[in-house]
Backbone as a chain_set.jsonl record, in Angstrom:
{"seq": "MPRSVNAVASRRRRKKILGLAKGYYGSRSKVYTIAKNTVEKGLQYAYRDRKTKKREFRALWIQRINAGARQHGISYSQLMGKLAAKEIGLNRKVLADLAMNNPDAFKAIVDAVK", "coords": {"N": [[125.088, 112.732, -55.77], [121.848, 111.305, -55.753], [118.906, 112.491, -57.489], [116.117, 113.793, -55.804], [112.746, 113.09, -56.007], [110.294, 112.577, -54.937], [108.505, 110.34, -55.548], [106.472, 108.869, -54.434], [104.387, 110.615, -53.646], [103.783, 111.722, -56.15], [102.88, 109.501, -57.58], [100.657, 108.813, -56.059], [99.054, 111.05, -56.467], [98.553, 110.878, -59.236], [97.256, 108.398, -59.322], [94.959, 108.964, -57.906], [93.591, 110.731, -59.629], [93.261, 109.051, -61.886], [91.68, 107.139, -60.71], [89.331, 108.58, -60.24], [88.623, 108.906, -62.855], [87.751, 106.488, -63.65], [85.868, 104.287, -65.631], [85.416, 106.055, -67.666], [85.535, 106.683, -71.235], [87.869, 105.066, -73.317], [90.985, 106.663, -73.834], [90.468, 108.59, -72.003], [90.212, 107.435, -69.565], [92.619, 106.196, -69.237], [95.022, 107.593, -69.968], [96.974, 109.839, -68.244], [97.163, 112.735, -68.533], [95.015, 113.405, -70.204], [92.923, 112.284, -68.777], [93.036, 113.855, -66.502], [92.198, 116.403, -67.407], [89.568, 115.744, -68.157], [88.432, 114.845, -65.75], [88.628, 117.168, -64.171], [86.887, 118.856, -65.579], [84.545, 117.4, -65.277], [84.183, 117.607, -62.497], [83.692, 120.329, -62.316], [81.221, 120.477, -63.646], [79.737, 118.921, -61.862], [79.75, 120.502, -59.541], [78.407, 122.804, -60.458], [75.932, 121.686, -61.191], [74.899, 120.714, -58.838], [73.771, 122.931, -57.745], [71.918, 123.582, -59.737], [70.214, 121.402, -59.65], [68.627, 121.803, -57.38], [67.06, 123.966, -58.192], [65.677, 122.804, -60.339], [64.188, 120.758, -59.104], [62.535, 122.235, -57.406], [60.983, 123.595, -59.312], [59.693, 121.396, -60.478], [58.18, 120.449, -58.296], [56.443, 122.609, -57.972], [54.989, 122.506, -60.369], [53.667, 120.062, -60.018], [52.125, 120.531, -57.723], [50.491, 122.589, -58.686], [49.105, 121.243, -60.721], [47.679, 119.383, -59.18], [46.189, 121.128, -57.564], [44.59, 122.52, -59.385], [42.846, 120.533, -60.166], [41.078, 120.616, -58.146], [39.874, 123.011, -58.428], [41.306, 125.387, -57.873], [43.993, 127.724, -58.167], [47.611, 127.453, -58.287], [48.958, 129.688, -57.161], [46.933, 130.904, -55.651], [46.397, 128.844, -53.837], [48.875, 128.617, -52.455], [49.037, 131.163, -51.333], [46.807, 131.147, -49.62], [47.498, 129.041, -47.945], [49.681, 130.175, -46.636], [48.381, 132.283, -45.355], [46.686, 130.935, -43.594], [48.584, 129.85, -42.045], [49.626, 127.253, -42.447], [52.122, 125.093, -42.334], [53.4, 123.581, -44.568], [55.839, 122.441, -46.769], [56.854, 122.84, -50.257], [57.87, 120.467, -51.295], [56.687, 118.423, -49.737], [53.978, 118.954, -50.21], [53.856, 118.474, -52.981], [54.43, 115.751, -53.027], [52.216, 114.744, -51.656], [50.196, 115.517, -53.447], [50.792, 113.905, -55.621], [50.956, 111.194, -54.641], [49.092, 110.818, -52.625], [46.225, 111.665, -53.02], [43.839, 112.081, -51.579], [44.546, 113.156, -49.077], [45.707, 115.497, -49.984], [43.493, 116.74, -51.083], [42.067, 117.204, -48.761], [43.676, 119.141, -47.575], [43.411, 121.206, -49.448], [40.663, 121.699, -49.194], [40.668, 122.6, -46.583], [41.804, 125.13, -46.765], [40.139, 126.539, -48.44]], "CA": [[123.914, 112.424, -54.981], [120.701, 111.155, -56.653], [117.867, 113.521, -57.452], [114.941, 113.405, -55.027], [111.572, 113.535, -56.769], [109.079, 112.227, -54.18], [107.678, 109.526, -56.437], [105.296, 108.369, -53.705], [103.325, 111.621, -53.75], [103.415, 111.853, -57.565], [102.081, 108.324, -57.955], [99.371, 108.907, -55.366], [98.284, 112.097, -57.144], [98.09, 110.332, -60.524], [96.304, 107.313, -59.046], [93.71, 109.579, -57.479], [92.931, 111.237, -60.837], [92.84, 107.915, -62.706], [90.566, 106.506, -60.002], [88.13, 109.382, -60.506], [88.3, 108.77, -64.281], [87.367, 105.097, -63.91], [84.598, 104.173, -66.336], [85.4, 106.934, -68.827], [85.788, 105.988, -72.493], [89.177, 105.096, -73.984], [92.138, 107.293, -73.201], [90.01, 109.45, -70.909], [90.399, 106.711, -68.314], [93.917, 105.526, -69.235], [96.13, 108.528, -70.103], [96.851, 110.762, -67.117], [96.918, 114.133, -68.894], [93.652, 113.51, -70.745], [92.029, 111.983, -67.658], [93.056, 115.013, -65.601], [91.311, 117.419, -67.996], [88.191, 115.254, -68.127], [87.984, 114.816, -64.359], [88.443, 118.557, -63.736], [85.656, 119.346, -66.202], [83.446, 116.69, -64.625], [83.984, 118.188, -61.172], [83.051, 121.63, -62.535], [79.812, 120.202, -63.933], [79.11, 118.425, -60.639], [79.545, 121.654, -58.656], [77.361, 123.64, -61.053], [74.644, 121.011, -61.257], [74.323, 120.586, -57.498], [72.921, 124.118, -57.586], [70.833, 123.491, -60.722], [69.303, 120.346, -59.197], [67.678, 122.398, -56.435], [66.119, 124.758, -58.99], [64.828, 121.925, -61.154], [63.234, 120.063, -58.247], [61.521, 123.196, -56.964], [60.081, 123.806, -60.449], [58.884, 120.181, -60.618], [57.204, 120.436, -57.205], [55.436, 123.63, -58.248], [54.127, 121.98, -61.44], [52.819, 118.995, -59.463], [51.141, 121.16, -56.83], [49.569, 123.316, -59.543], [48.228, 120.262, -61.379], [46.776, 118.852, -58.158], [45.296, 122.186, -57.092], [43.616, 122.839, -60.437], [41.811, 119.489, -60.16], [40.112, 120.976, -57.107], [39.32, 124.321, -58.745], [42.073, 126.497, -57.294], [45.298, 127.814, -58.827], [48.776, 127.282, -57.412], [49.254, 130.915, -56.402], [45.871, 131.069, -54.651], [46.616, 127.811, -52.814], [50.037, 128.954, -51.629], [48.674, 132.352, -50.572], [45.88, 130.773, -48.548], [48.267, 128.229, -46.99], [50.472, 131.115, -45.828], [47.456, 133.05, -44.519], [46.198, 130.044, -42.531], [49.785, 129.399, -41.335], [49.838, 125.807, -42.607], [53.554, 125.062, -42.675], [53.843, 122.466, -45.418], [56.689, 122.939, -47.857], [56.465, 122.422, -51.603], [58.251, 119.058, -51.486], [55.661, 117.597, -49.094], [52.723, 119.162, -50.94], [53.948, 117.784, -54.267], [54.347, 114.317, -52.76], [50.813, 114.458, -51.347], [49.403, 115.671, -54.675], [51.067, 112.759, -56.502], [50.809, 109.849, -54.064], [48.006, 110.728, -51.651], [45.304, 112.729, -53.44], [42.809, 112.352, -50.563], [45.137, 114.076, -48.112], [45.889, 116.783, -50.676], [42.144, 117.33, -51.187], [41.725, 117.702, -47.421], [44.423, 120.392, -47.385], [42.777, 122.224, -50.308], [39.39, 122.04, -48.565], [40.926, 123.346, -45.343], [42.147, 126.539, -47.049], [39.101, 127.194, -49.246]], "C": [[122.698, 112.345, -55.918], [119.656, 112.245, -56.431], [116.658, 112.996, -56.679], [113.697, 113.97, -55.711], [110.242, 113.237, -56.074], [108.076, 111.47, -55.056], [106.408, 109.028, -55.759], [104.126, 109.342, -53.865], [102.846, 111.769, -55.191], [102.504, 110.711, -57.985], [100.702, 108.394, -57.312], [98.468, 109.929, -56.055], [97.726, 111.578, -58.468], [97.044, 109.247, -60.315], [94.941, 107.875, -58.66], [92.921, 110.069, -58.692], [92.42, 110.079, -61.685], [91.706, 107.131, -62.037], [89.266, 107.248, -60.233], [87.668, 109.221, -61.954], [87.855, 107.355, -64.636], [85.991, 105.048, -64.565], [84.485, 105.105, -67.527], [85.857, 106.159, -70.056], [87.235, 106.171, -72.942], [90.257, 105.775, -73.175], [91.731, 108.247, -72.075], [90.165, 108.754, -69.56], [91.786, 106.096, -68.194], [95.099, 106.504, -69.192], [95.95, 109.644, -69.079], [96.474, 112.176, -67.548], [95.503, 114.353, -69.421], [92.633, 113.269, -69.627], [91.925, 113.182, -66.718], [92.118, 116.105, -66.11], [89.855, 117.015, -67.871], [87.633, 115.276, -66.711], [87.734, 116.234, -63.854], [87.142, 119.131, -64.307], [84.44, 118.694, -65.547], [83.144, 117.25, -63.248], [83.354, 119.572, -61.266], [81.552, 121.45, -62.792], [79.084, 119.766, -62.666], [78.803, 119.576, -59.684], [78.389, 122.515, -59.165], [75.989, 122.983, -60.906], [74.069, 120.663, -59.885], [73.42, 121.773, -57.206], [71.691, 124.019, -58.507], [69.773, 122.485, -60.275], [68.227, 120.91, -58.266], [66.614, 123.211, -57.177], [65.133, 123.866, -59.728], [63.791, 121.203, -60.297], [62.15, 121.01, -57.753], [60.504, 123.449, -58.076], [59.152, 122.605, -60.642], [57.804, 120.124, -59.541], [56.08, 121.428, -57.472], [54.465, 123.147, -59.327], [53.164, 120.932, -60.888], [51.741, 119.561, -58.534], [50.085, 121.877, -57.652], [48.588, 122.362, -60.208], [47.211, 119.707, -60.38], [45.763, 119.883, -57.709], [44.214, 122.484, -58.12], [42.536, 121.767, -60.57], [40.72, 119.795, -59.14], [39.641, 122.421, -57.247], [40.024, 125.501, -58.099], [43.435, 126.524, -57.984], [46.413, 127.657, -57.79], [48.987, 128.513, -56.538], [48.199, 131.167, -55.325], [46.065, 130.082, -53.501], [47.753, 128.202, -51.884], [49.755, 130.202, -50.782], [47.786, 132.021, -49.392], [46.559, 129.886, -47.501], [49.08, 129.138, -46.069], [49.57, 131.893, -44.873], [46.951, 132.219, -43.339], [47.343, 129.476, -41.681], [49.896, 127.871, -41.302], [51.249, 125.637, -43.154], [53.992, 123.828, -43.436], [54.676, 123.033, -46.559], [56.268, 122.336, -49.191], [56.776, 120.952, -51.861], [57.164, 118.134, -50.933], [54.335, 117.727, -49.838], [52.725, 118.423, -52.268], [53.824, 116.278, -54.085], [52.906, 113.919, -52.44], [49.949, 114.518, -52.606], [49.573, 114.453, -55.588], [50.59, 111.438, -55.898], [49.653, 109.707, -53.082], [46.976, 111.825, -51.938], [44.23, 113.071, -52.405], [43.317, 113.345, -49.518], [45.319, 115.463, -48.723], [44.546, 117.497, -50.789], [41.724, 117.897, -49.839], [42.43, 119.017, -47.138], [43.772, 121.516, -48.189], [41.45, 122.658, -49.693], [39.575, 122.869, -47.306], [41.222, 124.824, -45.618], [41.079, 127.265, -47.847], [38.129, 127.981, -48.364]], "O": [[122.526, 113.209, -56.778], [119.543, 112.829, -55.353], [116.233, 111.861, -56.894], [113.604, 115.172, -55.962], [109.182, 113.61, -56.578], [106.949, 111.917, -55.266], [105.394, 108.794, -56.416], [103.009, 108.933, -54.183], [101.65, 111.924, -55.437], [101.492, 110.918, -58.655], [99.697, 108.073, -57.946], [97.267, 109.705, -56.208], [96.56, 111.812, -58.786], [96.056, 109.183, -61.047], [93.903, 107.332, -59.037], [91.713, 109.846, -58.775], [91.282, 110.108, -62.154], [90.874, 106.532, -62.719], [88.215, 106.63, -60.405], [86.485, 109.376, -62.256], [87.608, 107.06, -65.805], [85.056, 105.699, -64.099], [83.558, 104.97, -68.325], [86.489, 105.11, -69.939], [87.759, 107.284, -72.949], [90.428, 105.504, -71.986], [92.575, 108.661, -71.281], [90.242, 109.416, -68.525], [92.11, 105.526, -67.153], [96.067, 106.274, -68.467], [94.915, 110.31, -69.045], [95.551, 112.762, -66.981], [94.871, 115.366, -69.12], [91.615, 113.956, -69.54], [90.848, 113.483, -66.202], [91.337, 116.666, -65.342], [89.004, 117.834, -67.522], [86.49, 115.681, -66.497], [86.734, 116.48, -63.18], [86.392, 119.808, -63.603], [83.431, 119.353, -65.295], [81.98, 117.36, -62.864], [82.57, 119.955, -60.398], [80.723, 122.169, -62.234], [77.953, 120.185, -62.418], [77.727, 119.623, -59.088], [77.507, 122.904, -58.4], [75.011, 123.636, -60.543], [72.883, 120.352, -59.774], [72.421, 121.64, -56.5], [70.572, 124.332, -58.1], [68.579, 122.692, -60.495], [67.058, 120.535, -58.359], [65.429, 123.157, -56.844], [63.929, 124.122, -59.749], [62.643, 121.049, -60.714], [60.979, 120.636, -57.688], [59.302, 123.512, -57.816], [57.968, 122.772, -60.933], [56.653, 119.793, -59.826], [54.91, 121.131, -57.232], [53.257, 123.355, -59.213], [51.986, 120.915, -61.245], [50.592, 119.12, -58.559], [48.897, 121.782, -57.343], [47.387, 122.63, -60.257], [46.028, 119.577, -60.696], [44.597, 119.552, -57.494], [43.052, 122.679, -57.763], [41.433, 122.055, -61.035], [39.595, 119.308, -59.246], [39.081, 122.992, -56.311], [39.389, 126.514, -57.809], [43.972, 125.476, -58.345], [46.178, 127.721, -56.584], [49.172, 128.4, -55.326], [48.528, 131.593, -54.218], [45.915, 130.442, -52.334], [47.613, 128.129, -50.663], [50.193, 130.28, -49.634], [47.978, 132.544, -48.294], [46.241, 129.966, -46.315], [49.158, 128.897, -44.864], [49.939, 132.137, -43.725], [46.806, 132.728, -42.228], [47.114, 128.726, -40.732], [50.216, 127.278, -40.271], [51.53, 125.994, -44.298], [54.876, 123.103, -42.98], [54.271, 123.983, -47.229], [55.43, 121.436, -49.243], [56.03, 120.271, -52.564], [56.77, 117.172, -51.592], [53.649, 116.732, -50.07], [51.724, 117.815, -52.646], [53.188, 115.603, -54.894], [52.43, 112.88, -52.898], [49.078, 113.673, -52.809], [48.625, 114.022, -56.245], [49.905, 110.658, -56.559], [49.272, 108.588, -52.741], [46.87, 112.795, -51.188], [43.759, 114.207, -52.35], [42.598, 114.264, -49.124], [45.108, 116.476, -48.057], [44.467, 118.712, -50.612], [41.093, 118.952, -49.778], [41.849, 119.914, -46.526], [43.599, 122.629, -47.693], [41.14, 123.849, -49.669], [38.754, 123.731, -46.991], [40.919, 125.678, -44.784], [41.105, 128.493, -47.926], [37.192, 128.596, -48.874]]}, "num_chains": 1, "name": "protein.A"}
């Protein structure tokens, strides 16, 4: 009796890995064993950096808000403290966008808390 190896599942598993490795350089996209290692490492980086991305954007927003606030004679920490005291519920993402793209609206917010 012939040996049963379930080639359908094996091929599908290899195709999935090689599909994820599409666009990689040289044997990283052609040879299954090398592609498998590269794809696994890439997925680890992707998982890690989804968390890092949130940190980096928050830091960027804070820098932009601080730069905008200092143009109007107030520091970032003072601005955020006064926003919390006045119960103005704007998050850092929105404030940073206003500071960059709509300085008049940002100035109105700063004037409202001063």
